[in-house]
ROSE-4610 file (N, C-alpha, C; in Angstrom, 1 decimal, always signed):
// ROSE-4610
residu = [M/M/M/G/G/G/V/V/V/N/N/N/S/S/S/S/S/S/S/S/S/G/G/G/G/G/G/R/R/R/G/G/G/R/R/R/R/R/R/R/R/R/Y/Y/Y/D/D/D/S/S/S/P/P/P/L/L/L/R/R/R/D/D/D/Q/Q/Q/Q/Q/Q/A/A/A/R/R/R/Q/Q/Q/T/T/T/R/R/R/Q/Q/Q/T/T/T/I/I/I/V/V/V/T/T/T/A/A/A/A/A/A/T/T/T/R/R/R/L/L/L/F/F/F/V/V/V/V/V/V/H/H/H/G/G/G/Y/Y/Y/A/A/A/A/A/A/T/T/T/S/S/S/L/L/L/A/A/A/D/D/D/I/I/I/A/A/A/T/T/T/D/D/D/A/A/A/A/A/A/V/V/V/A/A/A/R/R/R/P/P/P/T/T/T/V/V/V/F/F/F/A/A/A/A/A/A/F/F/F/G/G/G/S/S/S/K/K/K/A/A/A/A/A/A/L/L/L/L/L/L/R/R/R/E/E/E/V/V/V/V/V/V/D/D/D/R/R/R/A/A/A/L/L/L/A/A/A/G/G/G/D/D/D/D/D/D/E/E/E/P/P/P/V/V/V/P/P/P/V/V/V/A/A/A/E/E/E/R/R/R/P/P/P/W/W/W/F/F/F/R/R/R/P/P/P/V/V/V/R/R/R/E/E/E/G/G/G/Q/Q/Q/T/T/T/P/P/P/Q/Q/Q/A/A/A/V/V/V/L/L/L/H/H/H/A/A/A/Y/Y/Y/A/A/A/E/E/E/V/V/V/C/C/C/R/R/R/I/I/I/I/I/I/G/G/G/G/G/G/R/R/R/A/A/A/A/A/A/E/E/E/I/I/I/F/F/F/E/E/E/V/V/V/V/V/V/R/R/R/R/R/R/A/A/A/A/A/A/D/D/D/E/E/E/G/G/G/P/P/P/E/E/E/T/T/T/A/A/A/D/D/D/L/L/L/W/W/W/E/E/E/T/T/T/M/M/M/Q/Q/Q/R/R/R/N/N/N/R/R/R/R/R/R/A/A/A/G/G/G/A/A/A/S/S/S/M/M/M/V/V/V/V/V/V/D/D/D/R/R/R/I/I/I/E/E/E/A/A/A/L/L/L/D/D/D/P/P/P/G/G/G/P/P/P/H/H/H/G/G/G/R/R/R/D/D/D/R/R/R/D/D/D/R/R/R/A/A/A/V/V/V/D/D/D/V/V/V/V/V/V/W/W/W/M/M/M/F/F/F/N/N/N/D/D/D/P/P/P/S/S/S/H/H/H/Y/Y/Y/Q/Q/Q/S/S/S/L/L/L/V/V/V/R/R/R/T/T/T/R/R/R/G/G/G/W/W/W/S/S/S/E/E/E/R/R/R/E/E/E/Y/Y/Y/T/T/T/V/V/V/W/W/W/I/I/I/A/A/A/D/D/D/Q/Q/Q/M/M/M/H/H/H/H/H/H/A/A/A/L/L/L/G/G/G/L/L/L/D/D/D/A/A/A/P/P/P/R/R/R/P/P/P/A/A/A/G/G/G/C/C/C/A/A/A/V/V/V/R/R/R/N/N/N/E/E/E/D/D/D/D/D/D/S/S/S]
num = [1/1/1/2/2/2/3/3/3/4/4/4/5/5/5/6/6/6/7/7/7/8/8/8/9/9/9/10/10/10/11/11/11/12/12/12/13/13/13/14/14/14/15/15/15/16/16/16/17/17/17/18/18/18/19/19/19/20/20/20/21/21/21/22/22/22/23/23/23/24/24/24/25/25/25/26/26/26/27/27/27/28/28/28/29/29/29/30/30/30/31/31/31/32/32/32/33/33/33/34/34/34/35/35/35/36/36/36/37/37/37/38/38/38/39/39/39/40/40/40/41/41/41/42/42/42/43/43/43/44/44/44/45/45/45/46/46/46/47/47/47/48/48/48/49/49/49/50/50/50/51/51/51/52/52/52/53/53/53/54/54/54/55/55/55/56/56/56/57/57/57/58/58/58/59/59/59/60/60/60/61/61/61/62/62/62/63/63/63/64/64/64/65/65/65/66/66/66/67/67/67/68/68/68/69/69/69/70/70/70/71/71/71/72/72/72/73/73/73/74/74/74/75/75/75/76/76/76/77/77/77/78/78/78/79/79/79/80/80/80/81/81/81/82/82/82/83/83/83/84/84/84/85/85/85/86/86/86/87/87/87/88/88/88/89/89/89/90/90/90/91/91/91/92/92/92/93/93/93/94/94/94/95/95/95/96/96/96/97/97/97/98/98/98/99/99/99/100/100/100/101/101/101/102/102/102/103/103/103/104/104/104/105/105/105/106/106/106/107/107/107/108/108/108/109/109/109/110/110/110/111/111/111/112/112/112/113/113/113/114/114/114/115/115/115/116/116/116/117/117/117/118/118/118/119/119/119/120/120/120/121/121/121/122/122/122/123/123/123/124/124/124/125/125/125/126/126/126/127/127/127/128/128/128/129/129/129/130/130/130/131/131/131/132/132/132/133/133/133/134/134/134/135/135/135/136/136/136/137/137/137/138/138/138/139/139/139/140/140/140/141/141/141/142/142/142/143/143/143/144/144/144/145/145/145/146/146/146/147/147/147/148/148/148/149/149/149/150/150/150/151/151/151/152/152/152/153/153/153/154/154/154/155/155/155/156/156/156/157/157/157/158/158/158/159/159/159/160/160/160/161/161/161/162/162/162/163/163/163/164/164/164/165/165/165/166/166/166/167/167/167/168/168/168/169/169/169/170/170/170/171/171/171/172/172/172/173/173/173/174/174/174/175/175/175/176/176/176/177/177/177/178/178/178/179/179/179/180/180/180/181/181/181/182/182/182/183/183/183/184/184/184/185/185/185/186/186/186/187/187/187/188/188/188/189/189/189/190/190/190/191/191/191/192/192/192/193/193/193/194/194/194/195/195/195/196/196/196/197/197/197/198/198/198/199/199/199/200/200/200/201/201/201/202/202/202/203/203/203/204/204/204/205/205/205/206/206/206/207/207/207/208/208/208/209/209/209/210/210/210/211/211/211/212/212/212/213/213/213/214/214/214/215/215/215/216/216/216/217/217/217/218/218/218/219/219/219/220/220/220/221/221/221/222/222/222/223/223/223/224/224/224/225/225/225/226/226/226/227/227/227/228/228/228/229/229/229/230/230/230/231/231/231/232/232/232/233/233/233/234/234/234/235/235/235]
x = [+102.3/+101.0/+100.8/+100.3/+100.0/+99.0/+98.1/+96.9/+96.7/+96.2/+96.0/+94.8/+95.1/+93.9/+93.1/+93.1/+91.9/+91.1/+91.1/+90.5/+89.6/+89.8/+89.2/+89.8/+90.9/+91.1/+90.4/+89.6/+88.8/+89.5/+90.5/+90.8/+92.1/+92.5/+93.9/+95.0/+96.4/+97.0/+97.4/+97.6/+97.5/+99.3/+100.0/+101.4/+101.5/+102.1/+102.5/+103.9/+104.2/+105.0/+106.1/+106.8/+107.9/+108.1/+108.5/+108.8/+107.7/+106.8/+105.3/+105.1/+105.1/+105.0/+105.5/+107.2/+108.3/+107.8/+107.5/+107.7/+106.0/+105.0/+103.8/+103.8/+105.0/+105.4/+106.0/+106.9/+108.1/+106.9/+105.7/+105.1/+104.3/+103.7/+103.0/+103.9/+105.3/+106.4/+106.4/+106.6/+106.9/+105.9/+104.5/+103.4/+103.1/+103.6/+103.6/+104.4/+105.9/+106.9/+106.6/+105.5/+105.3/+104.3/+103.0/+102.2/+102.5/+103.7/+104.2/+104.8/+105.5/+106.2/+105.1/+103.9/+103.0/+102.2/+102.0/+100.8/+101.4/+103.0/+103.4/+103.6/+104.3/+104.7/+102.9/+101.9/+100.8/+99.8/+99.8/+98.5/+97.9/+96.9/+96.2/+95.0/+94.1/+93.2/+93.7/+94.6/+95.3/+95.9/+95.7/+96.7/+95.8/+95.7/+94.8/+95.6/+95.0/+95.3/+96.3/+95.7/+96.5/+97.7/+97.6/+99.1/+99.9/+99.5/+100.2/+100.7/+100.1/+100.4/+101.3/+101.3/+102.1/+103.7/+103.5/+105.1/+105.5/+104.8/+105.2/+105.5/+105.1/+105.5/+104.6/+103.3/+102.6/+101.0/+100.2/+98.8/+98.0/+96.9/+96.3/+95.3/+95.2/+94.2/+95.1/+96.4/+97.2/+97.2/+97.4/+97.2/+95.7/+94.8/+93.5/+93.3/+93.9/+93.8/+94.8/+95.7/+96.6/+96.1/+95.2/+95.0/+93.4/+92.3/+91.2/+90.8/+91.6/+90.6/+92.1/+91.8/+93.0/+93.1/+91.9/+91.9/+93.1/+92.8/+93.4/+94.7/+94.9/+96.5/+97.5/+96.4/+96.9/+97.2/+96.3/+96.4/+97.8/+98.0/+99.1/+100.3/+100.3/+101.4/+101.7/+100.5/+100.9/+101.6/+100.8/+101.4/+103.0/+103.3/+104.6/+105.9/+104.9/+106.0/+106.1/+105.1/+105.5/+106.4/+106.1/+106.7/+108.1/+108.5/+109.5/+109.8/+108.8/+108.6/+107.2/+107.2/+105.8/+105.5/+106.5/+106.0/+104.9/+104.4/+103.1/+103.4/+104.3/+104.9/+104.1/+103.6/+103.3/+104.5/+104.0/+105.4/+105.5/+105.1/+105.2/+106.1/+106.2/+106.6/+108.1/+108.5/+109.6/+110.9/+112.0/+113.0/+113.4/+113.4/+113.5/+112.5/+111.7/+110.7/+110.7/+111.7/+111.8/+112.4/+113.3/+114.0/+112.9/+111.6/+110.6/+110.1/+110.0/+109.5/+110.2/+111.6/+112.5/+113.1/+112.9/+113.6/+113.6/+114.7/+114.5/+114.5/+114.4/+114.1/+112.8/+111.9/+111.2/+112.4/+113.4/+114.2/+114.7/+114.7/+115.6/+114.0/+112.9/+112.0/+111.6/+111.4/+111.5/+112.3/+113.8/+114.6/+114.8/+114.1/+113.9/+112.4/+111.7/+110.6/+110.9/+111.7/+111.8/+112.8/+113.7/+114.3/+113.1/+112.3/+111.1/+110.4/+110.0/+109.5/+110.4/+111.7/+112.8/+112.7/+112.6/+112.3/+111.2/+110.4/+108.9/+108.9/+109.0/+109.0/+109.7/+111.3/+111.6/+111.2/+110.5/+109.8/+108.1/+107.5/+106.4/+105.7/+106.6/+106.1/+105.4/+106.0/+105.4/+103.9/+103.9/+102.8/+101.8/+102.1/+101.3/+100.2/+101.2/+100.5/+99.5/+99.9/+99.3/+97.6/+98.0/+96.5/+95.6/+96.5/+95.6/+94.9/+95.7/+95.1/+93.6/+94.2/+93.1/+91.8/+91.9/+90.7/+89.4/+89.3/+88.3/+87.6/+88.1/+88.2/+86.7/+86.4/+86.0/+86.1/+84.8/+84.8/+86.1/+86.5/+87.7/+88.5/+89.2/+90.6/+90.2/+88.9/+88.5/+88.9/+88.3/+88.8/+89.9/+90.9/+92.2/+92.8/+92.3/+93.2/+93.0/+91.7/+91.3/+92.0/+92.3/+92.7/+94.5/+95.1/+96.2/+96.5/+95.5/+95.5/+95.4/+94.5/+94.3/+95.5/+96.0/+97.4/+98.5/+98.5/+99.7/+99.0/+97.9/+97.6/+97.7/+97.5/+97.5/+99.4/+100.0/+101.6/+101.8/+101.2/+101.5/+101.1/+100.1/+99.9/+100.7/+100.7/+102.2/+103.1/+103.7/+104.7/+104.2/+103.4/+102.8/+102.6/+102.1/+102.1/+103.4/+104.4/+105.8/+106.4/+106.1/+106.5/+106.1/+104.8/+104.0/+104.2/+104.6/+105.1/+106.7/+107.4/+108.3/+108.7/+107.6/+107.7/+106.5/+105.7/+104.5/+104.2/+105.6/+105.9/+104.8/+104.9/+104.3/+104.5/+104.3/+104.4/+103.3/+102.1/+101.0/+100.7/+100.7/+100.4/+99.1/+98.3/+96.8/+97.2/+96.7/+96.9/+96.9/+95.5/+95.0/+96.0/+95.9/+96.7/+98.2/+98.7/+100.0/+100.2/+99.1/+99.1/+99.0/+97.9/+97.9/+99.2/+99.9/+101.2/+102.5/+102.4/+103.3/+102.4/+101.2/+100.4/+100.6/+101.0/+101.4/+102.4/+103.5/+104.8/+105.1/+104.4/+104.9/+104.3/+103.6/+103.2/+104.1/+104.5/+105.3/+105.4/+104.5/+104.7/+105.7/+106.3/+107.6/+108.8/+108.8/+110.0/+109.9/+109.0/+108.9/+109.3/+108.7/+109.0/+110.5/+111.0/+111.9/+113.4/+113.1/+114.3/+114.4/+113.0/+113.1/+112.6/+112.1/+111.9/+113.3/+113.3/+114.4/+115.8/+116.2/+117.2/+118.1/+117.2/+117.9/+118.4/+119.4/+120.0/+119.1/+119.2/+118.1/+118.3/+119.4/+120.2/+119.4/+119.6/+119.0/+117.5/+116.6/+115.0/+114.7/+115.9/+115.3/+115.7/+116.8/+117.1/+115.8/+115.6/+114.6/+113.2/+112.7/+111.7/+111.3/+112.9/+112.9/+112.6/+113.6/+113.5/+112.1/+111.3/+110.1/+109.0/+109.2/+108.2/+108.6/+110.0/+110.5/+109.8/+110.2/+109.4/+108.2/+107.3/+105.9/+105.3/+105.9/+105.6/+105.9/+106.7/+107.1/+108.3/+108.9/+110.1/+111.4/+112.3/+113.6/+114.4/+114.7/+115.3/+116.1/+117.7/+118.5/+118.7/+119.1/+119.2/+120.7/+121.0/+122.7/+123.0/+124.2/+124.8/+125.0/+124.9/+125.1/+123.9/+122.8/+122.2/+120.8/+120.2/+118.8/+118.3/+119.3/+119.5/+120.1/+119.9/+121.1/+121.7/+123.1/+123.7/+124.8/+125.7/+126.7/+127.6/+127.9/+128.8/+128.3/+127.2/+126.4/+126.4/+126.4/+126.2/+127.6]
y = [+96.0/+96.7/+97.0/+98.7/+99.6/+99.0/+98.2/+98.2/+96.5/+96.2/+94.4/+93.8/+93.4/+92.7/+92.5/+91.5/+90.9/+91.7/+93.3/+94.3/+94.9/+94.5/+95.2/+96.5/+97.3/+98.4/+99.5/+98.6/+100.2/+100.0/+99.4/+99.1/+100.0/+100.3/+100.8/+100.0/+100.4/+99.5/+100.0/+98.5/+99.2/+99.2/+100.3/+100.2/+99.9/+99.3/+99.1/+99.6/+100.7/+101.3/+100.8/+100.1/+99.8/+100.9/+102.1/+103.3/+103.9/+104.0/+104.4/+103.6/+102.5/+101.4/+101.6/+101.9/+101.8/+103.3/+104.5/+105.7/+105.8/+105.0/+105.0/+104.3/+102.8/+102.5/+103.2/+104.2/+104.8/+106.0/+106.5/+107.3/+106.7/+105.8/+104.7/+104.9/+104.4/+104.0/+105.5/+106.6/+107.9/+108.2/+107.8/+108.1/+107.1/+106.3/+105.3/+105.8/+106.0/+106.4/+107.9/+108.6/+110.0/+109.8/+108.8/+108.2/+107.8/+107.0/+106.0/+107.3/+108.3/+109.2/+109.8/+110.4/+111.6/+110.4/+109.3/+108.7/+108.3/+108.0/+107.7/+108.8/+110.0/+111.4/+112.2/+112.2/+113.0/+112.2/+111.0/+109.9/+109.9/+108.8/+108.7/+109.7/+110.0/+111.1/+112.3/+112.8/+114.0/+114.1/+113.2/+113.4/+113.5/+114.1/+114.2/+113.8/+113.3/+113.0/+114.0/+115.4/+116.6/+116.8/+116.5/+116.4/+115.4/+114.0/+113.3/+113.7/+114.2/+114.8/+115.9/+116.7/+117.8/+117.2/+116.2/+115.9/+114.9/+114.2/+113.6/+114.1/+115.3/+116.3/+116.3/+115.5/+115.3/+115.9/+116.0/+116.4/+115.4/+116.0/+115.2/+114.3/+114.6/+113.7/+112.3/+112.8/+111.9/+110.5/+111.2/+110.0/+109.6/+110.3/+109.4/+108.4/+109.1/+108.0/+106.8/+106.7/+105.3/+104.7/+105.2/+104.2/+104.4/+105.3/+105.5/+106.1/+105.7/+106.4/+106.3/+106.7/+107.4/+105.9/+105.1/+103.7/+102.8/+103.0/+101.9/+102.3/+103.5/+103.9/+103.5/+103.2/+103.1/+101.7/+101.1/+99.2/+98.8/+99.8/+99.4/+99.9/+101.0/+101.2/+99.8/+99.2/+98.2/+96.9/+96.8/+95.7/+95.9/+97.0/+97.6/+97.2/+97.9/+97.5/+96.1/+95.2/+94.0/+93.1/+93.2/+92.9/+93.3/+94.7/+95.3/+95.7/+95.5/+95.7/+95.8/+96.3/+96.0/+94.8/+93.7/+92.6/+91.8/+91.1/+90.4/+89.1/+89.1/+88.0/+87.9/+86.5/+86.6/+86.6/+86.9/+87.0/+85.4/+84.7/+83.3/+82.7/+83.0/+82.7/+83.6/+84.4/+85.4/+84.6/+84.8/+84.1/+84.1/+85.1/+85.5/+84.6/+84.1/+83.3/+81.5/+81.7/+79.8/+79.2/+80.1/+79.2/+78.7/+79.4/+78.7/+77.6/+77.5/+76.1/+75.1/+75.4/+74.4/+74.0/+74.7/+73.9/+72.7/+72.2/+70.7/+70.3/+71.2/+71.1/+72.4/+71.8/+73.0/+74.2/+74.0/+75.3/+76.1/+75.4/+76.1/+76.5/+76.1/+77.0/+78.1/+78.0/+79.2/+80.4/+79.9/+80.9/+81.6/+80.6/+81.3/+82.3/+81.9/+83.0/+84.0/+84.0/+85.0/+86.1/+85.4/+86.4/+87.1/+86.1/+86.9/+88.3/+87.8/+88.8/+90.5/+90.1/+90.9/+92.0/+91.1/+91.7/+92.2/+92.0/+92.8/+93.8/+93.8/+94.5/+96.1/+96.0/+96.7/+97.6/+96.8/+97.5/+98.1/+97.7/+97.8/+98.1/+98.2/+98.2/+99.6/+100.4/+101.9/+102.4/+101.4/+101.4/+100.5/+99.4/+98.8/+99.8/+100.7/+101.2/+102.5/+102.9/+103.5/+103.3/+102.0/+101.5/+101.0/+100.5/+100.2/+101.6/+102.7/+103.9/+104.3/+104.0/+104.5/+103.5/+102.3/+101.3/+101.7/+103.0/+103.6/+104.6/+104.7/+105.8/+105.5/+104.4/+103.8/+102.4/+101.9/+100.3/+100.0/+100.6/+100.1/+100.1/+101.4/+100.7/+99.8/+99.8/+98.4/+97.1/+97.2/+96.0/+95.6/+96.8/+96.4/+95.9/+96.6/+96.1/+94.9/+94.5/+93.0/+91.9/+92.3/+91.7/+91.2/+92.1/+92.5/+91.4/+91.5/+90.6/+89.2/+88.9/+87.5/+87.0/+87.9/+87.5/+87.0/+87.7/+87.6/+85.9/+85.8/+84.2/+83.5/+83.5/+82.7/+82.3/+83.4/+83.3/+82.4/+82.7/+81.9/+80.4/+80.1/+78.8/+78.1/+78.5/+78.2/+77.5/+78.0/+78.0/+76.7/+76.6/+75.7/+74.3/+74.7/+73.2/+72.9/+73.5/+73.3/+72.4/+73.1/+72.5/+70.6/+71.0/+69.7/+68.8/+69.2/+68.0/+67.5/+68.3/+67.9/+67.3/+67.4/+67.1/+67.1/+65.8/+65.7/+64.7/+65.2/+64.0/+64.9/+64.4/+64.7/+65.7/+66.8/+68.4/+68.8/+68.2/+69.0/+69.7/+69.9/+71.3/+71.1/+72.2/+72.6/+73.1/+72.9/+73.6/+75.0/+75.3/+76.8/+77.8/+76.7/+77.6/+78.0/+77.2/+77.3/+78.3/+78.4/+79.4/+81.0/+80.9/+81.9/+82.6/+81.6/+81.8/+82.8/+82.0/+82.5/+83.8/+83.9/+85.1/+86.5/+86.1/+87.0/+87.7/+86.6/+87.3/+87.9/+87.6/+88.1/+89.5/+89.9/+91.3/+92.3/+93.1/+94.0/+95.1/+95.4/+96.3/+95.8/+94.3/+94.1/+94.7/+94.7/+95.2/+96.8/+97.7/+99.0/+99.3/+98.5/+98.8/+98.3/+97.3/+97.0/+97.4/+97.3/+98.0/+99.7/+100.0/+101.6/+102.2/+102.0/+102.7/+102.3/+101.1/+100.7/+100.5/+100.4/+100.5/+99.0/+98.1/+96.7/+96.6/+95.6/+95.4/+94.7/+94.8/+93.8/+92.1/+92.0/+90.5/+90.2/+90.7/+90.7/+90.7/+91.2/+90.9/+90.0/+89.4/+88.0/+87.1/+87.0/+85.9/+85.5/+86.7/+87.0/+86.5/+87.0/+86.4/+84.9/+84.5/+82.8/+82.3/+82.8/+82.4/+82.0/+83.1/+83.2/+82.4/+82.4/+81.0/+80.0/+79.3/+78.3/+77.8/+78.7/+78.2/+78.2/+79.0/+79.3/+78.0/+77.5/+76.1/+75.2/+75.1/+73.8/+73.4/+73.9/+73.2/+73.3/+72.5/+72.4/+73.5/+74.7/+75.9/+76.5/+76.0/+76.6/+78.1/+78.9/+80.4/+80.5/+81.2/+81.3/+82.5/+82.0/+82.9/+84.4/+85.5/+86.7/+87.3/+86.8/+87.4/+87.9/+86.8/+87.2/+88.5/+88.8/+90.0/+90.9/+92.2/+93.4/+93.5/+94.1/+93.7/+95.4/+95.6/+97.0/+96.7/+95.7/+95.4/+95.7/+95.2/+96.0/+96.8/+97.9/+99.5/+100.0]
z = [+102.6/+102.4/+103.7/+103.8/+105.0/+105.7/+105.4/+106.0/+106.0/+107.2/+107.3/+106.3/+105.4/+104.2/+104.5/+106.0/+106.5/+106.9/+107.2/+107.8/+106.7/+105.0/+103.8/+103.7/+104.5/+104.3/+105.2/+106.3/+106.9/+108.5/+108.7/+110.2/+110.0/+111.1/+111.1/+112.6/+111.8/+112.4/+113.9/+114.8/+116.2/+116.1/+116.9/+117.4/+118.9/+119.0/+120.2/+120.5/+121.7/+121.6/+123.1/+123.0/+124.6/+125.2/+124.3/+124.8/+125.8/+125.2/+125.8/+127.3/+126.7/+127.8/+128.9/+128.9/+129.6/+130.6/+129.8/+130.3/+131.2/+130.5/+131.7/+132.8/+132.8/+134.2/+135.0/+134.3/+135.3/+136.0/+135.1/+135.7/+137.0/+136.7/+137.9/+139.0/+138.7/+140.1/+140.7/+140.2/+140.4/+141.4/+141.0/+141.7/+143.2/+143.1/+144.1/+145.1/+144.6/+145.3/+146.0/+145.4/+146.3/+147.4/+146.9/+147.4/+148.7/+148.8/+150.0/+150.7/+150.1/+151.2/+152.0/+151.4/+151.8/+152.7/+152.5/+153.1/+154.6/+154.7/+155.6/+156.3/+155.9/+156.6/+157.4/+156.3/+156.6/+157.3/+156.8/+157.0/+155.8/+155.6/+154.3/+154.2/+155.0/+155.0/+154.8/+155.5/+155.2/+153.8/+153.1/+151.8/+150.5/+149.7/+148.7/+147.4/+146.2/+144.9/+144.3/+144.6/+144.3/+145.0/+146.3/+146.9/+146.4/+146.0/+145.5/+144.2/+143.5/+142.1/+141.7/+142.9/+142.9/+143.5/+144.3/+145.1/+144.0/+143.1/+142.0/+140.8/+140.6/+139.4/+138.2/+138.3/+137.5/+137.8/+136.5/+136.9/+137.6/+138.1/+138.7/+138.0/+136.9/+136.1/+135.6/+135.8/+135.5/+136.5/+137.9/+138.9/+139.0/+138.6/+138.8/+137.4/+136.2/+135.1/+135.6/+136.4/+136.3/+137.4/+138.6/+139.4/+139.7/+139.2/+139.6/+141.0/+141.9/+143.6/+144.1/+145.3/+146.2/+147.0/+147.1/+147.8/+147.2/+145.5/+144.7/+144.8/+144.9/+145.0/+146.3/+147.2/+148.6/+148.4/+147.9/+147.6/+146.6/+145.4/+145.0/+146.1/+146.9/+147.4/+148.4/+148.9/+149.8/+149.3/+148.1/+147.3/+146.6/+146.5/+146.2/+147.5/+148.4/+149.7/+150.2/+149.9/+150.0/+149.3/+147.9/+147.0/+146.8/+147.0/+146.4/+145.2/+144.3/+142.9/+142.3/+141.1/+140.6/+139.9/+139.6/+138.8/+139.7/+138.8/+139.0/+139.9/+140.7/+141.0/+142.6/+143.2/+144.3/+145.4/+146.7/+147.6/+147.7/+147.8/+148.2/+146.9/+145.7/+144.5/+144.7/+145.5/+145.8/+145.8/+145.0/+145.5/+147.0/+147.6/+149.2/+149.9/+149.4/+150.2/+149.9/+148.9/+148.5/+149.9/+150.4/+151.3/+152.4/+152.7/+153.7/+153.1/+151.8/+151.1/+151.1/+151.2/+150.8/+152.1/+153.3/+154.6/+154.6/+155.4/+155.6/+156.9/+157.9/+159.2/+159.5/+160.7/+161.3/+161.6/+162.2/+162.6/+161.6/+160.1/+159.2/+158.3/+158.6/+157.6/+159.2/+160.2/+161.0/+160.7/+160.7/+160.6/+159.3/+158.0/+156.8/+157.0/+157.6/+157.5/+158.5/+159.3/+160.3/+159.5/+158.5/+157.5/+156.5/+156.0/+155.2/+156.2/+157.4/+158.2/+158.3/+158.7/+158.6/+157.1/+155.9/+154.6/+154.5/+154.9/+154.7/+155.5/+157.0/+157.9/+157.7/+156.9/+156.4/+155.4/+154.5/+153.5/+153.6/+154.7/+154.8/+156.2/+157.1/+158.4/+158.6/+158.0/+158.2/+157.6/+156.1/+155.7/+156.1/+156.4/+157.6/+158.6/+159.2/+160.2/+159.3/+158.5/+158.0/+157.4/+157.0/+156.6/+158.1/+159.0/+160.1/+160.4/+160.3/+161.1/+160.0/+158.9/+157.7/+157.3/+158.2/+158.1/+158.6/+159.2/+159.5/+158.9/+157.8/+156.7/+155.7/+155.4/+154.7/+154.4/+153.3/+153.0/+152.6/+151.4/+150.5/+151.4/+152.6/+153.2/+154.5/+155.1/+155.8/+155.1/+153.9/+153.4/+152.8/+152.7/+152.5/+153.3/+154.6/+156.2/+156.4/+156.1/+156.7/+155.4/+154.1/+153.0/+153.8/+153.9/+154.8/+156.2/+156.6/+157.8/+157.0/+156.4/+156.1/+155.2/+154.6/+153.9/+154.5/+155.9/+156.9/+157.3/+157.8/+158.1/+157.2/+155.8/+154.9/+155.0/+155.1/+155.0/+156.1/+157.4/+158.6/+158.5/+157.9/+157.6/+156.3/+155.4/+154.6/+155.6/+156.5/+157.3/+158.3/+158.9/+159.7/+158.6/+157.9/+156.7/+156.7/+156.2/+155.9/+157.5/+158.7/+159.5/+159.6/+159.8/+159.9/+159.0/+157.5/+156.5/+157.1/+157.5/+158.2/+159.2/+160.5/+161.6/+162.3/+162.0/+162.4/+163.7/+164.2/+165.8/+167.2/+168.1/+169.2/+170.0/+169.5/+169.8/+170.9/+170.3/+170.9/+169.9/+169.0/+168.3/+167.7/+168.2/+167.3/+166.2/+164.9/+164.0/+163.7/+164.2/+164.5/+165.3/+166.4/+167.6/+167.2/+166.1/+165.8/+164.7/+163.8/+162.8/+163.5/+164.2/+165.5/+166.0/+166.6/+166.7/+165.9/+164.6/+163.6/+163.0/+163.2/+162.7/+163.3/+164.8/+165.7/+165.2/+165.2/+165.5/+163.8/+162.8/+161.3/+161.2/+162.2/+162.1/+161.9/+161.2/+160.9/+161.7/+162.9/+163.9/+164.7/+164.8/+165.7/+165.0/+163.8/+162.8/+163.6/+163.5/+163.6/+165.1/+165.9/+167.4/+167.6/+167.4/+167.8/+167.1/+165.7/+164.7/+164.4/+164.2/+164.2/+165.4/+166.2/+167.6/+168.8/+168.8/+170.1/+169.4/+168.0/+167.8/+167.6/+167.8/+167.6/+166.0/+165.8/+164.7/+164.0/+162.4/+161.9/+161.9/+162.5/+162.9/+164.3/+165.1/+166.2/+166.6/+165.3/+165.3/+164.6/+163.5/+163.0/+163.9/+164.6/+165.6/+166.5/+167.0/+167.9/+167.7/+166.4/+166.2/+165.7/+165.0/+164.7/+166.0/+167.3/+168.8/+169.3/+169.0/+170.0/+169.2/+167.7/+167.0/+167.7/+167.7/+168.0/+169.6/+170.3/+171.7/+171.6/+171.1/+171.2/+170.4/+169.7/+168.7/+169.7/+170.5/+171.1/+170.5/+169.8/+169.3/+169.7/+170.2/+170.6/+169.6/+170.1/+169.2/+170.1/+170.4/+171.2/+170.5/+171.2/+170.8/+170.4/+169.4/+169.1/+170.0/+170.8/+171.8/+171.4/+172.0/+171.6/+171.0/+170.5/+169.3/+169.4/+170.5/+170.9/+171.5/+172.5/+173.4/+173.0/+172.7/+172.4/+173.6/+173.7/+174.6/+174.6/+175.3/+175.1/+174.3/+173.8/+172.7/+171.4/+171.5/+169.9/+169.7/+170.7/+170.4/+169.7]
C-alpha cells in the first residue's frame, strides 16, 4: 500500500533521506570551518554571518537556518574545536581522554592529562582567544566564556579526583587548591604561547605541563632528561 493504513488514507509518508542528511551535515561542517577561519583572522565582532556565508559559498539564510545566530555558531565552533568532530560525545568520554581516567599512578594520570592539554591546545587555543576577546560583546558570548571556564575546571576536578583515589596519602593537598592548580595549567593559552609563539615542540610542551602540575601538586615527579627545557640540540 502507498499510504499507512492506520492514517485512514489522509497522511503522507515521511521519507528519510540519508543523502539529504549527509549533505546537510556537510553544509554545517563547511560553515563551521569558514566561521572558525574568519573568527580567528578577523575576530568575532568584525565577522558577520554574511561574511561566513560568502566564505563557505552558501546563502546567508542557509547559515541562519543551520545555526540561528552568530553566537550559536560560535558555540558550535568551540564544541568542534574541543572535540575534533561533530559527534555528540563528551570530551571526557573520548578515547584520547581514557588514559586520564584509567591511569594507575598520579604521575601516569598527569602525563596523560598533559597530552589531553596538548591535543586541545592544538585544536582550540586560537578559538579560546577569540571567545575571550568576544566576552564583552554581549550576554551570549559572556555566558559562553564562563561555560568554557567551568568546563575547564570540571576537567581539572576529574583529574584531581582520580589522583586522590590513587594516592590519598599525606601530601597536604587541599582539593580546591589542587583543582585550581590543574585548572591554571590546562589553559590552552599556554599552548599558544609556548608552541605557536615561542616555537617549543609539542613534546616539550607536554612534558613541561606534566612536570609543572606534578611539582605544584607536591608529587614526586622526576623530570625526563632533556625534555622539559628547550636547548640548541632541539632546533
